C-alpha positions in Angstrom: 95.3 172.0 21.7 92.4 169.9 22.1 89.2 169.4 20.2 86.0 168.9 21.5 83.0 166.9 19.2 79.6 166.8 20.7 76.6 164.1 20.6 73.2 165.9 20.6 70.7 163.7 22.2 70.9 163.2 25.9 74.1 165.4 26.0 73.6 169.0 25.2 69.9 168.5 26.2 68.6 166.2 29.2 66.1 164.1 26.6 64.1 162.8 29.5 62.5 166.4 30.2 60.5 165.9 26.7 59.8 162.4 27.4 58.4 163.2 30.5 56.4 166.1 29.4 54.4 163.5 26.9 54.5 160.7 29.2 52.7 162.7 32.0 50.3 163.7 29.4 49.6 160.4 28.3 50.3 158.2 30.6 49.5 159.4 34.2 47.6 156.3 35.2 51.4 154.9 35.2 52.7 157.6 37.7 54.2 154.7 39.9 56.5 153.6 37.0 60.1 154.1 36.9 60.2 157.0 34.5 64.1 156.6 34.1 63.6 152.5 33.5 60.9 153.2 30.7 62.8 155.7 29.0 66.3 153.6 29.3 64.0 151.0 27.6 62.6 152.9 25.1 66.1 154.0 24.1 67.1 150.2 23.7 64.0 149.3 21.4 64.9 152.7 19.4 68.6 151.4 18.8 67.7 148.0 18.0 65.7 148.9 15.2 67.4 152.5 14.0 69.5 150.8 10.9 66.4 149.1 9.8 64.5 152.9 10.1 67.6 154.2 8.3 67.7 151.1 5.2 63.9 152.1 4.9 62.8 148.4 6.1 61.0 150.2 8.8 59.1 153.5 8.9 59.8 156.1 11.2 56.0 155.9 12.4 56.4 152.4 12.9 59.7 152.8 14.6 58.1 154.7 17.1 55.2 152.7 17.8 57.5 150.1 18.6 60.2 151.4 20.6 57.0 153.0 23.2 55.4 150.0 23.1 58.0 147.4 23.6 59.2 149.5 26.8 56.1 149.3 28.4 55.7 145.5 27.4 59.1 144.9 29.3 57.4 146.7 32.4 54.5 144.7 32.1 52.0 146.8 30.6 50.3 146.5 27.3 49.4 149.9 25.1 48.1 150.1 21.8 49.3 151.4 18.5 47.2 154.4 18.8 48.4 155.2 22.2 52.0 155.0 21.2 51.5 157.5 18.4 49.5 160.0 20.4 52.6 159.8 22.8 54.8 160.1 20.1 53.1 163.3 18.8 53.3 164.6 22.4 57.0 163.9 22.6 57.9 165.2 19.2 56.2 168.6 20.1 57.9 169.0 23.6 61.2 168.5 21.8 60.1 171.6 19.8 60.9 173.3 23.1 64.6 172.1 23.6 67.1 174.0 25.0 70.8 173.2 26.0 71.4 172.4 29.8 72.8 175.5 31.4 76.3 173.3 32.0 76.1 172.6 28.3 76.1 176.2 27.7 79.0 177.3 29.5 80.7 174.2 28.1 80.2 175.5 24.4 80.7 179.4 25.5 84.0 178.3 26.9 84.9 176.2 23.6 84.0 179.3 21.4 85.4 181.7 23.5 89.2 180.0 23.2 88.8 179.2 20.0 88.7 175.5 20.0 88.0 173.6 16.9 84.1 172.0 17.9 82.1 169.8 15.9 78.9 167.5 16.6 78.5 163.9 15.4 74.6 162.8 15.8 72.9 159.9 14.6 69.6 160.1 13.1 67.5 161.1 10.1 69.0 164.3 8.7 66.0 166.3 8.7 64.4 165.6 12.2 68.1 166.0 13.7 69.1 168.9 11.7 65.4 170.4 13.1 66.8 169.7 16.8 70.2 170.9 16.1 68.7 174.6 14.8 65.9 174.2 17.9 69.1 174.5 20.4 71.2 177.1 18.6 73.9 174.6 18.2 75.0 177.2 15.2 75.5 179.9 17.7 78.5 178.1 19.0 79.4 175.4 16.0 79.4 176.2 12.3 76.5 174.2 10.5 78.9 172.2 8.4 80.5 171.2 11.3 77.6 169.3 12.5 77.8 165.9 11.0 74.0 164.0 10.7 74.6 160.2 10.2 71.3 160.6 8.2 73.1 162.3 5.7 76.3 160.1 5.1 76.1 156.2 4.5 77.4 155.4 8.0 76.7 155.8 11.6 78.0 156.1 15.2 79.8 153.7 16.5 81.1 153.0 12.7 84.9 154.5 12.8 84.2 156.2 9.2 82.0 158.9 10.5 84.8 159.7 13.4 87.6 159.6 9.9 84.9 161.8 8.1 85.3 164.3 10.9 88.9 164.2 11.3 89.1 165.1 7.6 86.3 167.8 7.7 88.0 169.6 10.7 91.6 168.7 10.2 91.7 167.0 13.4 93.9 164.4 15.0 92.3 161.6 17.1 95.0 161.6 19.7 94.2 165.2 20.2 89.8 165.1 20.1 87.6 164.4 23.0 84.2 163.3 22.0 81.5 163.9 24.3 78.2 162.1 24.6 75.9 159.8 26.5 75.8 156.2 24.6 78.4 153.8 25.8 77.5 152.0 22.8 77.5 154.4 20.3 79.9 157.1 21.7 82.5 155.7 23.8 83.1 152.4 21.9 83.1 154.3 18.8 85.3 157.1 19.7 87.7 155.1 21.5 87.6 152.5 18.5 88.5 155.4 16.9 91.4 156.1 18.7 89.9 159.4 20.3 89.6 160.3 23.9 86.1 160.0 25.8 84.0 162.0 28.0 80.9 159.8 28.9 77.9 161.6 30.3 76.0 158.5 32.2 72.5 160.1 33.1 71.0 156.4 33.7 73.6 154.5 35.5 74.9 152.6 33.0 77.3 149.8 33.7 80.6 149.5 31.4 80.4 145.8 30.1 83.4 143.8 31.5 86.3 144.2 29.9 84.9 147.0 27.7 86.5 150.1 26.6 86.9 152.7 29.4 86.0 156.4 29.2 88.7 158.9 29.7 86.2 160.7 32.0 83.2 159.6 33.2 80.3 162.3 34.6 77.1 161.6 36.7 74.9 162.9 38.4 75.5 167.0 38.8 79.3 166.5 37.5 79.5 169.3 35.4 80.9 169.1 31.2 82.4 172.9 31.6 84.2 172.0 34.7 85.9 169.0 32.7 86.8 170.6 29.5 88.3 173.6 31.9 90.5 170.7 33.6 91.3 169.4 30.3 92.9 172.6 28.7 94.4 174.1 32.2 96.2 170.7 32.6 97.2 171.4 28.7 98.5 174.6 29.3 100.5 173.5 32.3 102.2 170.9 30.4 103.4 173.2 27.5 104.7 175.8 30.5 
């Protein structure tokens, strides 16, 4: 029987929705910009300084200001720190209204109803990520102790140690486990490096680097996570019978 471990950000929910709400409120004058590109740059600069933030070398406020300021700069627009932090306040407020996508609800329902072992691995500050997990209602499907937040540990994705930690926690084997996430660098490289299988939710049209690790399943556009999980479980049942 396969196990399914989920990422949170841009996997269980579509992160661009709260991003767009904050953008519309603060930067309506730049409506002609590609929101997908701005969001992608914002994620890039966030990832760039994430470890510095975790180590306490950069404050969370500085990181928030940096990532959106640099994202705009790449697109040829200068914004002030004050504008960046005002955007972040609205972004955080919009994240307080998070909910899983309908497809992800279906996937989580399916896993729970079949009694499959499930968990979460998410990178981020402990309090911030736990708040999002609670807001999303994840504990309705997955036990709190099976939700692993990097901010509560000394390592984070794609470090193989966080995957080994979850194997011990849930009593699962890598060859029987799928990780479902959106980040190629953190989720797919991390999971495949740990010997897990990987389902990549590619919301932003990211390219796999030449010679890079390949996900077992790639979902784009309206492709369904729930359908992918059902397909895996049904093929397993057929192979047994």
